[in-house]
C-alpha positions, 0 to 999 in steps of 0.5 A: 365243154373241159378243155385239157391242160397242156402236157409237158412230157419227157422234159429234161431241163438242166443248168437253168440261169434262173427257175428250171420251169415256171407255170404263171398265175392264169396258165395250167400244165401237166408235167410228166416223166421229166428231169429238172437238174441245176437250176440256179434257183428253184427246179419249178415254180407252179403259180397255176393249175399244175400237175407233176407225175413221175418226175425228178428235182435234183441240185437246183439251188433253192427248192426242187418245187414251189407253190404259191397256193398248194390247192393249185399244184398235185404231185404223185411219184415225185423224187427229190434229190440234193436240191440246197433249200430243200424239197418244196415249199409252199405245196401240198404233201404230195409234193415232197417234204415241206420246208419247215418254218421256224419261229424266232426264240424270244430274247431271254434276259 
């Protein structure tokens, strides 16, 4: 028997003192039609199996979306706007533009 994951629909999370939403490692969640705005940290941190559909992540002080493993979080129709550190970090490319990592430059003599 296959269990369906819990669904959070039409949520508005604004001015959170930490992450807007955090999905813990053993949890599952479907987030849809939601608005995550102005969190003091990232809009959402996905450490468990998560599906995000038709949602907006904006004005968060870190990333719009952070994933502990790119295979755990799937996205479609995601909008990011003005997240300070970028759209997403560690997620599949369907979740937004990934953060660029840069290698430190070698010192020159």
